[in-house]
PADO-665998 format. One record per residue (C-alpha): x, y, z. Coordinates in pm, whole numbers. Layout:
// PADO-665998
(node (X, Y, Z))
...
//
This chain:
// PADO-665998
(node (-1750, -5040, 238))
(node (-1347, -5025, 281))
(node (-1331, -5382, 423))
(node (-995, -5565, 379))
(node (-1052, -5790, 57))
(node (-797, -6049, 160))
(node (-681, -6168, 502))
(node (-320, -6213, 609))
(node (-218, -6613, 603))
(node (63, -6820, 548))
(node (105, -7157, 404))
(node (390, -7411, 324))
(node (474, -7552, 21))
(node (784, -7781, -48))
(node (906, -7698, 302))
(node (916, -7299, 214))
(node (681, -7088, 405))
(node (517, -6803, 179))
(node (339, -6506, 295))
(node (-17, -6413, 136))
(node (-22, -6064, 19))
(node (-291, -5827, 202))
(node (-476, -5583, 13))
(node (-520, -5234, 81))
(node (-867, -5146, 149))
(node (-1066, -5006, -164))
(node (-1042, -4659, -82))
(node (-662, -4665, 11))
(node (-566, -4822, -309))
(node (-722, -4535, -504))
(node (-569, -4270, -294))
(node (-216, -4410, -309))
(node (-254, -4426, -680))
(node (-368, -4062, -690))
(node (-97, -3966, -453))
(node (208, -4103, -636))
(node (77, -3954, -955))
(node (-44, -3639, -878))
(node (-75, -3505, -530))
(node (302, -3440, -498))
(node (428, -3184, -735))
(node (807, -3213, -646))
(node (921, -3578, -608))
(node (1210, -3479, -332))
(node (925, -3430, -79))
(node (934, -3790, -1))
(node (1239, -3737, 202))
(node (1071, -3465, 421))
(node (787, -3705, 484))
(node (986, -3971, 577))
(node (1228, -3738, 814))
(node (894, -3629, 963))
(node (759, -3953, 1041))
(node (1108, -4046, 1204))
(node (1115, -3745, 1392))
(node (731, -3822, 1551))
(node (847, -4166, 1646))
(node (1130, -4016, 1855))
(node (884, -3744, 1989))
(node (664, -4049, 2102))
(node (963, -4209, 2297))
(node (982, -3861, 2498))
(node (650, -3838, 2566))
(node (652, -4153, 2753))
(node (976, -4043, 2923))
(node (787, -3742, 3060))
(node (493, -3987, 3210))
(node (683, -4308, 3261))
(node (990, -4280, 3514))
(node (1145, -4623, 3401))
(node (1239, -4462, 3074))
(node (1519, -4252, 3042))
(node (1539, -4035, 2760))
(node (1920, -3972, 2673))
(node (1886, -3716, 2390))
(node (2228, -3855, 2244))
(node (2058, -4184, 2161))
(node (1792, -4051, 1940))
(node (1853, -3947, 1599))
(node (1746, -4012, 1253))
(node (2036, -4171, 983))
(node (2031, -4154, 572))
(node (2198, -4418, 419))
(node (2231, -4441, 39))
(node (2367, -4722, -132))
(node (2473, -4692, -508))
(node (2550, -5071, -532))
(node (2208, -5207, -397))
(node (2016, -4895, -519))
(node (1833, -4833, -206))
(node (1834, -4535, 19))
(node (1761, -4649, 411))
(node (1616, -4395, 659))
(node (1644, -4525, 1016))
(node (1540, -4373, 1332))
(node (1557, -4479, 1705))
(node (1213, -4391, 1794))
(node (937, -4589, 1945))
(node (908, -4833, 1659))
(node (604, -5043, 1575))
(node (419, -5360, 1654))
(node (267, -5598, 1403))
(node (-86, -5434, 1439))
(node (29, -5118, 1433))
(node (235, -5172, 1098))
(node (-95, -5356, 960))
(node (-308, -5072, 1091))
(node (-89, -4760, 1017))
(node (31, -4853, 711))
(node (-218, -5062, 568))
(node (-484, -4790, 568))
(node (-383, -4474, 387))
(node (-505, -4171, 557))
(node (-481, -4319, 921))
(node (-203, -4237, 1150))
(node (-88, -4347, 1482))
(node (42, -3965, 1522))
(node (-300, -3832, 1541))
(node (-432, -4088, 1781))
(node (-154, -4045, 1984))
(node (-166, -3658, 1973))
(node (-538, -3654, 2100))
(node (-417, -3897, 2410))
(node (-107, -3656, 2509))
(node (-177, -3309, 2499))
(node (152, -3099, 2397))
(node (425, -3116, 2655))
(node (738, -2892, 2708))
(node (706, -2724, 2372))
(node (693, -3069, 2169))
(node (420, -3177, 1945))
(node (350, -3432, 1670))
(node (431, -3334, 1306))
(node (204, -3607, 1117))
(node (-132, -3581, 1155))
(node (-222, -3814, 854))
(node (-16, -4079, 767))
(node (3, -4058, 396))
(node (319, -3889, 387))
(node (492, -4220, 395))
(node (328, -4333, 65))
(node (539, -4048, -119))
(node (829, -4314, -100))
(node (638, -4498, -376))
(node (722, -4183, -618))
(node (1093, -4297, -612))
(node (1093, -4658, -509))
(node (1005, -4959, -684))
(node (956, -5137, -325))
(node (915, -5010, 22))
(node (1041, -5197, 330))
(node (966, -5118, 670))
(node (1132, -5310, 958))
(node (1043, -5207, 1306))
(node (1078, -5323, 1652))
(node (805, -5165, 1920))
(node (934, -5047, 2241))
(node (883, -5290, 2505))
(node (866, -5598, 2231))
(node (1074, -5875, 2185))
(node (978, -5908, 1840))
(node (1053, -5736, 1534))
(node (847, -5712, 1183))
(node (933, -5616, 828))
(node (617, -5456, 631))
(node (692, -5470, 255))
(node (495, -5363, -42))
(node (554, -5278, -410))
(node (251, -5050, -452))
(node (-146, -5071, -487))
(node (-115, -5450, -537))
(node (-104, -5477, -130))
(node (160, -5586, 109))
(node (292, -5847, 325))
(node (398, -5835, 700))
(node (626, -6100, 826))
(node (867, -6170, 1142))
(node (1219, -6086, 1122))
(node (1519, -5986, 1303))
(node (1606, -5651, 1465))
(node (1855, -5596, 1757))
(node (1738, -5239, 1859))
(node (1418, -5073, 1895))
(node (1323, -4824, 1605))
(node (1193, -4825, 1266))
(node (1431, -4864, 924))
(node (1259, -4780, 581))
(node (1440, -4918, 288))
(node (1352, -4795, -76))
(node (1450, -4962, -376))
(node (1509, -4668, -607))
(node (1368, -4688, -929))
(node (1548, -4703, -1232))
(node (1608, -4381, -1467))
(node (1375, -4295, -1748))
(node (1354, -4031, -2019))
(node (1176, -3778, -1797))
(node (1314, -3893, -1468))
(node (1685, -3918, -1310))
(node (1619, -4157, -1020))
(node (1981, -4155, -970))
(node (1985, -3813, -762))
(node (1853, -3978, -456))
(node (2134, -4182, -423))
(node (2379, -3913, -435))
(node (2518, -3754, -85))
(node (2518, -3421, -221))
(node (2135, -3409, -350))
(node (2029, -3607, -19))
(node (2204, -3300, 215))
(node (2032, -3049, -15))
(node (1673, -3190, 39))
(node (1754, -3218, 421))
(node (1871, -2873, 458))
(node (1584, -2755, 239))
(node (1279, -2931, 419))
(node (1416, -3085, 736))
(node (1709, -2834, 867))
(node (1505, -2753, 1155))
(node (1398, -3127, 1280))
(node (1476, -3104, 1673))
(node (1678, -3438, 1619))
(node (2015, -3513, 1453))
(node (1995, -3621, 1130))
(node (2286, -3813, 1005))
(node (2438, -3913, 722))
(node (2810, -4102, 642))
(node (2963, -3828, 400))
(node (3252, -3881, 162))
(node (3572, -3717, 242))
(node (3931, -3712, 110))
(node (4260, -3726, 268))
(node (4619, -3817, 216))
(node (4699, -4196, 229))
(node (4908, -4299, 540))
(node (5251, -4249, 458))
(node (5223, -4065, 140))
(node (5227, -3699, 37))
(node (5069, -3725, -312))
(node (4835, -4026, -307))
(node (4471, -3954, -169))
(node (4172, -4184, -60))
(node (3815, -4149, 8))
(node (3676, -4209, 378))
(node (3352, -4196, 535))
(node (3260, -3961, 814))
(node (2926, -3954, 993))
(node (2801, -3577, 996))
(node (2487, -3391, 1136))
(node (2339, -3244, 841))
(node (2074, -3027, 997))
(node (2090, -2750, 1201))
(node (1815, -2875, 1465))
(node (1748, -2558, 1667))
(node (1583, -2296, 1436))
(node (1702, -1914, 1508))
(node (1319, -1806, 1547))
(node (1304, -2034, 1858))
(node (1556, -1893, 2021))
(node (1499, -1593, 2290))
(node (1548, -1273, 2123))
(node (1760, -1138, 2387))
(node (2035, -1427, 2298))
(node (2067, -1298, 1937))
(node (2243, -1006, 1810))
(node (2191, -846, 1467))
(node (2485, -1046, 1322))
(node (2287, -1356, 1376))
(node (1985, -1236, 1195))
(node (2205, -1089, 902))
(node (2377, -1448, 888))
(node (2061, -1608, 895))
(node (1944, -1405, 568))
(node (2260, -1455, 402))
(node (2243, -1834, 463))
(node (1865, -1861, 337))
(node (1998, -1679, 27))
(node (1743, -1422, 70))
(node (1932, -1132, -125))
(node (2292, -1058, -202))
(node (2247, -747, 27))
(node (2184, -724, 399))
(node (1873, -650, 570))
(node (1792, -311, 645))
(node (1547, -457, 937))
(node (1460, -751, 1092))
(node (1162, -855, 1250))
(node (1155, -1146, 1489))
(node (794, -1226, 1585))
(node (700, -1466, 1862))
(node (289, -1497, 1902))
(node (106, -1759, 2163))
(node (-300, -1697, 2106))
(node (-555, -1805, 1922))
(node (-300, -1907, 1683))
(node (58, -1939, 1801))
(node (337, -1904, 1545))
(node (715, -1788, 1514))
(node (829, -1557, 1256))
(node (1145, -1385, 1128))
(node (1085, -1117, 854))
(node (1336, -908, 659))
(node (1320, -578, 504))
(node (1586, -596, 236))
(node (1803, -313, 153))
(node (1812, -328, -209))
(node (1528, -425, -482))
(node (1595, -741, -615))
(node (1659, -725, -999))
(node (1393, -923, -1089))
(node (1131, -761, -854))
(node (893, -559, -1112))
(node (930, -907, -1361))
(node (696, -1213, -1404))
(node (946, -1412, -1270))
(node (953, -1250, -924))
(node (748, -1470, -635))
(node (641, -1304, -364))
(node (555, -1506, -33))
(node (742, -1636, 313))
(node (881, -1963, 356))
(node (624, -2155, 535))
(node (709, -2421, 825))
(node (467, -2627, 1011))
(node (641, -2755, 1347))
(node (1036, -2690, 1203))
(node (941, -2884, 860))
(node (933, -2679, 537))
(node (580, -2699, 394))
(node (597, -2439, 123))
(node (903, -2230, -9))
(node (673, -1950, -102))
(node (326, -1901, 69))
(node (183, -1592, -114))
(node (-119, -1566, 84))
(node (92, -1460, 409))
(node (195, -1116, 238))
(node (-26, -859, 73))
(node (115, -730, -267))
(node (229, -389, -118))
(node (455, -582, 129))
(node (576, -821, -146))
(node (923, -716, -76))
(node (929, -863, 262))
(node (1133, -1185, 315))
(node (1137, -1449, 576))
(node (961, -1721, 721))
(node (664, -1819, 912))
(node (635, -2143, 1167))
(node (307, -2252, 1321))
(node (188, -2565, 1481))
(node (-182, -2464, 1438))
(node (-226, -2473, 1058))
(node (-445, -2720, 881))
(node (-252, -2918, 611))
(node (-413, -3119, 334))
(node (-304, -3476, 283))
(node (-6, -3381, 96))
(node (152, -3118, 344))
(node (249, -2957, 4))
(node (-81, -2741, -11))
(node (-243, -2544, 246))
(node (-564, -2542, 318))
(node (-678, -2166, 300))
(node (-845, -2152, 679))
(node (-873, -1901, 958))
(node (-547, -1988, 1099))
(node (-352, -1856, 806))
(node (-592, -1552, 778))
(node (-506, -1458, 1132))
(node (-149, -1502, 1053))
(node (-123, -1301, 723))
(node (-358, -1014, 953))
(node (-83, -1004, 1218))
(node (204, -988, 1000))
(node (91, -735, 782))
(node (35, -500, 1076))
(node (362, -592, 1230))
(node (549, -491, 915))
(node (330, -127, 902))
(node (419, -89, 1229))
(node (785, -156, 1204))
(node (814, 75, 903))
(node (633, 358, 1103))
(node (848, 307, 1374))
(node (1163, 330, 1115))
(node (1032, 634, 973))
(node (998, 817, 1328))
(node (1330, 678, 1462))
(node (1569, 599, 1185))
(node (1462, 831, 893))
(node (1783, 785, 697))
(node (1723, 434, 685))
(node (1362, 469, 584))
(node (1404, 711, 327))
(node (1673, 444, 198))
(node (1412, 178, 188))
(node (1161, 439, 40))
(node (1400, 473, -252))
(node (1382, 87, -321))
(node (1063, -12, -238))
(node (818, 339, -176))
(node (677, 319, -556))
(node (543, -52, -422))
(node (365, 117, -121))
(node (213, 358, -416))
(node (94, 94, -607))
(node (-62, -82, -312))
(node (-307, 243, -278))
(node (-379, 229, -652))
(node (-422, -125, -700))
(node (-698, -211, -517))
(node (-891, 127, -528))
(node (-775, 287, -249))
(node (-888, 37, 17))
(node (-534, -4, 129))
(node (-530, 379, 222))
(node (-560, 364, 572))
(node (-255, 110, 605))
(node (-24, 297, 390))
(node (-86, 664, 343))
(node (128, 770, 635))
(node (423, 578, 502))
(node (439, 766, 190))
(node (671, 1049, 100))
(node (737, 1309, -148))
(node (992, 1543, -233))
(node (888, 1922, -93))
(node (942, 2214, -258))
(node (991, 2416, 48))
(node (1176, 2177, 257))
(node (1392, 2075, -51))
(node (1377, 1665, 84))
(node (1168, 1387, 127))
(node (839, 1484, 360))
(node (542, 1266, 461))
(node (166, 1375, 431))
(node (147, 1433, 753))
(node (468, 1676, 793))
(node (302, 1881, 520))
(node (-23, 1905, 655))
(node (80, 2034, 991))
(node (270, 2325, 838))
(node (1, 2417, 600))
(node (-120, 2808, 659))
(node (-468, 2831, 807))
(node (-619, 2981, 468))
(node (-489, 2695, 251))
(node (-756, 2459, 156))
(node (-564, 2192, -33))
(node (-263, 1968, -67))
(node (-95, 2095, -375))
(node (133, 1838, -580))
(node (284, 1912, -944))
(node (407, 1623, -1182))
(node (700, 1594, -1401))
(node (982, 1352, -1476))
(node (1240, 1501, -1218))
(node (1216, 1781, -924))
(node (1437, 1978, -1193))
(node (1176, 1998, -1430))
(node (927, 2044, -1185))
(node (1093, 2327, -1032))
(node (1042, 2531, -1355))
(node (702, 2478, -1452))
(node (500, 2777, -1511))
(node (192, 2622, -1375))
(node (345, 2644, -1030))
(node (434, 2987, -1015))
(node (92, 3115, -817))
(node (121, 2832, -565))
(node (441, 2918, -516))
(node (400, 3280, -479))
(node (122, 3247, -247))
(node (394, 3060, -39))
(node (209, 2724, -6))
(node (413, 2418, -14))
(node (409, 2183, -336))
(node (447, 1808, -355))
(node (690, 1682, -656))
(node (535, 1359, -803))
(node (793, 1200, -1047))
(node (694, 826, -1042))
(node (450, 711, -1277))
(node (201, 615, -1036))
(node (221, 879, -804))
(node (-106, 1099, -959))
(node (-293, 768, -968))
(node (-243, 669, -633))
(node (-338, 1015, -539))
(node (-653, 976, -716))
(node (-757, 704, -532))
(node (-668, 882, -217))
(node (-874, 1199, -302))
(node (-796, 1337, 51))
(node (-570, 1305, 349))
(node (-689, 1431, 693))
(node (-985, 1604, 493))
(node (-793, 1803, 256))
(node (-813, 1718, -79))
(node (-537, 1700, -346))
(node (-514, 1922, -613))
(node (-266, 1957, -868))
(node (-120, 2295, -990))
(node (-219, 2216, -1353))
(node (-582, 2178, -1229))
(node (-858, 2382, -1351))
(node (-944, 2519, -1017))
(node (-666, 2572, -781))
(node (-889, 2726, -536))
(node (-709, 3020, -466))
(node (-884, 3363, -420))
(node (-728, 3625, -635))
(node (-771, 3938, -463))
(node (-545, 4133, -710))
(node (-744, 4008, -1013))
(node (-784, 4262, -1274))
(node (-1084, 4419, -1369))
(node (-1129, 4447, -1727))
(node (-1380, 4625, -1902))
(node (-1643, 4513, -2104))
(node (-1490, 4574, -2455))
(node (-1150, 4408, -2332))
(node (-1325, 4106, -2194))
(node (-1485, 4088, -2543))
(node (-1187, 4152, -2753))
(node (-987, 3908, -2547))
(node (-1275, 3629, -2580))
(node (-1293, 3665, -2957))
(node (-882, 3637, -2970))
(node (-879, 3329, -2778))
(node (-1206, 3179, -2968))
(node (-995, 3226, -3278))
(node (-682, 3072, -3130))
(node (-906, 2764, -3030))
(node (-1007, 2738, -3382))
(node (-684, 2710, -3518))
(node (-588, 2438, -3277))
(node (-901, 2256, -3306))
(node (-873, 1902, -3178))
(node (-560, 1965, -3002))
(node (-705, 2178, -2694))
(node (-1053, 2198, -2552))
(node (-1007, 2579, -2473))
(node (-780, 2861, -2494))
(node (-825, 3140, -2206))
(node (-643, 3412, -1992))
(node (-460, 3232, -1717))
(node (-472, 3335, -1384))
(node (-167, 3104, -1266))
(node (91, 3225, -1479))
(node (337, 3549, -1386))
(node (653, 3537, -1558))
(node (572, 3292, -1832))
(node (386, 3352, -2138))
(node (184, 3018, -2198))
(node (126, 2697, -2018))
(node (-109, 2378, -2076))
(node (-344, 2302, -1813))
(node (-593, 2037, -1790))
(node (-997, 1976, -1699))
(node (-1153, 1653, -1574))
(node (-970, 1376, -1372))
(node (-742, 1251, -1655))
(node (-421, 1490, -1623))
(node (-149, 1533, -1879))
(node (110, 1345, -1679))
(node (-169, 1070, -1660))
(node (-205, 1072, -2016))
(node (164, 1025, -2097))
(node (178, 727, -1878))
(node (-107, 528, -2042))
(node (31, 628, -2382))
(node (378, 498, -2306))
(node (210, 138, -2221))
(node (199, -128, -2467))
(node (-115, -170, -2671))
(node (-222, 199, -2542))
(node (-568, 288, -2631))
(node (-436, 658, -2722))
(node (-646, 837, -2423))
(node (-608, 1223, -2426))
(node (-631, 1456, -2140))
(node (-877, 1775, -2213))
(node (-594, 2035, -2238))
(node (-661, 2400, -2188))
(node (-391, 2651, -2352))
(node (-320, 2924, -2111))
(node (-203, 3260, -2196))
(node (-42, 3524, -1963))
(node (-257, 3844, -2068))
(node (34, 4028, -1874))
(node (297, 3914, -2081))
(node (441, 4104, -2381))
(node (378, 3819, -2586))
(node (-8, 3866, -2555))
(node (43, 4231, -2718))
(node (191, 4059, -2993))
(node (-107, 3823, -3035))
(node (-353, 4126, -3002))
(node (-176, 4333, -3267))
(node (-152, 3983, -3475))
(node (-537, 3913, -3458))
(node (-609, 4289, -3572))
(node (-350, 4326, -3836))
(node (-236, 3999, -3969))
(node (-427, 3632, -3925))
(node (-154, 3454, -4101))
(node (105, 3582, -3832))
(node (-145, 3499, -3545))
(node (-164, 3172, -3678))
(node (212, 3119, -3664))
(node (224, 3272, -3306))
(node (-60, 3045, -3187))
(node (95, 2707, -3324))
(node (445, 2844, -3160))
(node (284, 2893, -2850))
(node (108, 2542, -2849))
(node (421, 2369, -2920))
(node (596, 2581, -2676))
(node (339, 2436, -2396))
(node (389, 2091, -2496))
(node (776, 2111, -2469))
(node (759, 2231, -2126))
(node (518, 1953, -2049))
(node (737, 1682, -2178))
(node (515, 1605, -2471))
(node (614, 1518, -2789))
(node (568, 1783, -3088))
(node (387, 1600, -3395))
(node (602, 1776, -3632))
(node (910, 1923, -3531))
(node (1035, 2020, -3865))
(node (735, 2278, -3904))
(node (834, 2379, -3539))
(node (1136, 2459, -3646))
(node (1081, 2629, -3964))
(node (835, 2844, -3794))
(node (1098, 2955, -3539))
(node (1291, 3040, -3857))
(node (1001, 3252, -3979))
(node (986, 3485, -3686))
(node (1341, 3540, -3704))
(node (1353, 3709, -4055))
//
């Protein structure tokens, strides 16, 4: 199984020497076909793979220099060069690395998914912070996605001979002796002709090649050179220009995350944020992580200052850039961030990731989960620190992304409560500013049993809510909920530091009323009959009509029973395809108000007037809650009736 189908041989005919084509092993042919057609989703990946292999080859020379004193490693002599040629339609990637012998060409390139890098890595453990990128060897074959023919010319270190490996795909390959002056490897791609679907010309354009190198290979540790076309005035002319070539190093080489934190200033991080196009704003906070342990990795994370314009759209993609040994593997790796921290930008670079054969998709293994967990904890810690030490900055952040934290509590049924609850902030009725739950609880009077909140469209609206009168009169602080997700999140939390949350509009405020009136049996009976009659008038609109214990100055308000509040009803019914869910509303009447006397009088003398008053009070209560009136014309006519 997997044996070579034909052997390498030469024969002479008419004075010319012909090379017999060698076949890829059976499984390799299948894999090559699969890779070209399906593994890679972006054809541009081929350049990343070839550059990574070139970097491996230079690494091997470096390793040898560490153990062999006869080898001098002058870093200036080691580089990778990319040369496009539109005339011949070729793209050359050259390196000054260790090169390959005839046997290595046959072994490494003739068998897909076998790499010299892996064997080499086993022999020489990581030295001086260097490591080998390639663990598979299949990346080389991505070249066939953009080229008809791939030619490899290589001269191994310590060898006098050079060899040429050539293949046009799954039909096999040839190896023959050739000329090459220097040690290293040249890979020459014969770029395919354009089709209706694919424009292969782009892989011969300087600007496109530069962009691909910057995107994927910017932090390869060796220089990646290209001859870039520039313009200048012709000698002796002040009008005529000419093109000329200038060799440039395209990549940055030393990534910022590998540098010592002490060497970097805030401006360095801000510039990096801008260069990577993470946003048009400046980062509010940067987090530089270097971890050596069970899983080693480096990361730079940014908390943006402003919300991206598409943050709450389907187009927004969360995730961090993922690098393996300085090579970009994924542009957005969503598994590194929980949804509630999806606003975080940045990257992670690790040498411990298990990659699949395309280097494009990550195997979801233990290492990735460990990194993600560590990053989550680090972000939380930094936000808590920002809250404690730079309150103004934190409040700025919270304006932009506070809603996302609250969604985080709600979205997974409160499972993230412990992570997020101390990061939440709400406007305080007492402090007249944003406060944390911890700050609220720390100043609760001893007799106060619950954390009280009120919901509404704005702080100004909530300030005027009749339902808040009793709680305010007791001297208790009220948290204002103005985001549509606020109450949903709190329902998931249920409590904070053993203190339950209670809405000022809820049926049970948990407040002992020492001054509650003792009504006579007759009065109780009279009021009950009146409220029952009003309830029948409002049949289907309210669950009950009752005397209010929370109202002091206002004549009427709506409260709710059950888990679904009036504010939650509004939110749910504003959604597309709303099921029309209704809260169980209770119309509360202030029996100490002048209006109640009018109600009693109408009940005794004029039922039509009572009907008019009841509907007016109900519509008034709806308006206070910000709920729509079913018939505005009828409402205005009713107001006119009481005026004449």
